[in-house]
C-alpha positions in Angstrom: 67.7 93.1 79.5 67.1 94.8 76.2 69.0 98.1 76.4 70.8 99.7 73.5 73.6 100.9 75.8 74.7 97.3 76.4 77.4 96.2 74.0 79.4 93.0 73.7 79.4 90.8 76.8 83.1 90.5 77.9 82.7 88.2 80.9 79.6 86.0 81.4 77.9 85.4 84.7 79.3 81.9 84.9 82.9 83.1 84.2 82.6 85.7 86.9 81.2 83.1 89.4 84.1 80.7 88.7 86.7 83.5 89.1 85.2 84.7 92.4 85.3 81.1 93.7 89.0 80.8 92.7 89.9 84.1 94.4 88.0 83.1 97.5 89.8 79.8 97.7 93.2 81.5 97.3 92.4 84.1 100.0 91.2 81.3 102.3 94.5 79.4 101.8 96.7 82.5 102.2 94.9 83.8 105.4 94.4 80.5 107.2 94.1 81.1 111.0 93.4 84.8 110.5 90.4 87.1 110.2 91.1 89.5 107.4 89.4 92.8 107.0 87.9 93.3 103.6 87.7 97.0 102.6 85.3 97.5 99.8 85.6 100.5 97.6 82.1 101.9 97.0 80.0 101.8 95.1 81.3 99.5 92.4 82.8 96.8 94.6 79.8 96.0 96.8 78.5 93.2 94.6 81.9 91.6 94.1 82.8 91.9 97.8 79.5 90.2 98.9 80.1 87.3 96.4 83.8 87.1 97.4 83.1 87.0 101.1 80.8 84.1 100.7 83.6 82.2 98.9 86.2 82.8 101.7 86.1 80.1 104.3 87.2 82.4 107.1 85.6 84.8 109.5 86.1 88.1 107.7 85.3 91.6 108.9 84.1 94.2 106.4 84.2 98.0 106.1 83.8 100.3 103.2 85.4 103.4 101.7 83.9 105.7 99.1 86.3 107.5 96.9 85.9 109.4 93.7 88.2 110.0 90.8 85.5 110.0 88.1 82.6 112.2 89.1 80.1 111.9 86.3 82.8 111.4 83.7 83.7 108.1 81.9 87.5 108.6 82.5 89.3 109.1 85.7 90.4 112.6 86.5 93.4 111.4 88.5 92.3 113.4 91.5 91.1 111.2 94.4 88.7 112.4 97.1 87.6 110.3 100.1 83.8 110.6 100.3 83.4 108.0 103.1 86.3 106.8 105.4 86.6 103.6 107.3 84.9 103.1 110.6 87.5 100.7 112.0 91.1 101.0 113.2 93.5 99.2 110.9 96.4 98.9 113.3 97.7 95.4 113.3 95.0 94.1 111.0 95.4 92.0 107.9 93.6 94.1 105.3 92.5 93.3 101.8 91.3 96.2 99.6 88.5 94.9 97.4 88.2 96.8 94.1 85.8 96.3 91.3 88.1 97.6 88.6 91.6 99.1 88.1 92.0 101.6 85.3 95.1 103.8 85.7 95.8 102.5 89.2 96.1 106.1 90.5 93.1 105.6 92.9 94.5 102.3 94.1 98.0 103.8 94.7 96.4 106.7 96.7 94.4 104.2 98.8 97.3 102.0 99.4 99.4 104.9 100.7 96.6 106.2 102.8 95.8 102.8 104.4 99.5 101.8 104.9 99.8 105.0 107.0 97.3 103.4 109.4 99.7 100.6 110.3 98.0 97.4 109.2 99.8 94.1 109.7 99.5 93.5 106.0 97.8 95.1 103.0 96.9 93.4 99.8 94.5 94.1 96.9 91.9 91.9 95.3 90.5 93.4 92.0 87.9 91.7 89.8 88.8 93.5 86.6 92.0 95.2 85.5 92.0 97.2 82.3 94.9 96.3 80.0 97.5 98.9 79.2 96.2 101.8 81.3 98.2 101.4 84.5 100.3 104.5 85.4 101.7 102.9 88.5 103.7 99.8 89.3 101.5 98.8 92.3 101.2 95.0 92.5 97.7 93.4 92.8 98.0 90.0 94.6 94.5 88.8 93.7 93.4 89.5 90.1 90.3 88.5 88.4 90.3 89.3 84.7 92.3 91.5 82.4 89.8 93.3 80.1 90.1 95.7 77.2 90.5 99.4 78.0 86.9 100.2 77.1 84.2 101.7 79.3 82.4 98.7 80.8 79.2 98.1 82.8 77.7 95.4 84.9 78.7 93.4 88.0 78.8 96.6 90.1 80.2 98.9 87.4 77.9 101.6 86.3 77.3 104.3 83.7 76.0 107.4 85.5 74.6 105.0 88.2 72.8 102.8 85.7 73.3 99.2 84.6 75.2 98.3 87.7 73.1 95.3 88.5 73.8 93.3 85.3 75.2 89.9 86.3 77.8 90.0 83.6 80.4 92.5 82.3 79.7 94.3 79.0 80.9 97.1 76.9 79.0 100.3 77.4 77.7 101.9 74.2 77.2 105.6 74.4 73.9 106.5 72.7 
């Protein structure tokens, strides 16, 4: 795609595919004999979650939450709003939050507290991208894809004002 908003490619399509495969293998190993519930955080995580689920050799259930801490901005406001809640009961379930990217970690911290209050058997996080040096919380992520620079990025589910989400790679976003 020739678009002057796309900067340097940070993670190629092949690198992403390999990492998703590795994450799927690890989750399969860790949850042997279980049927984890994957909770995708919309909209950004839907591509990653679909790819990840196909790499997990277990019967997984899925549900989605939509939360907002950005609005139309390029930096998190730190205020989290639930726009769409889960449809399933988490009581006694093994739950994996599937995130596209972790910036400050404030949204993830909020989600973790919110979902833990629903009494799951376990709650872990799988994040494809983690921005280096921006975390304001000490929340541990069990399944991490890549550490990336703290730049605004696009592709593989991540968007700029709803655009460029479908790129098969991760790239810097150039404001034009």
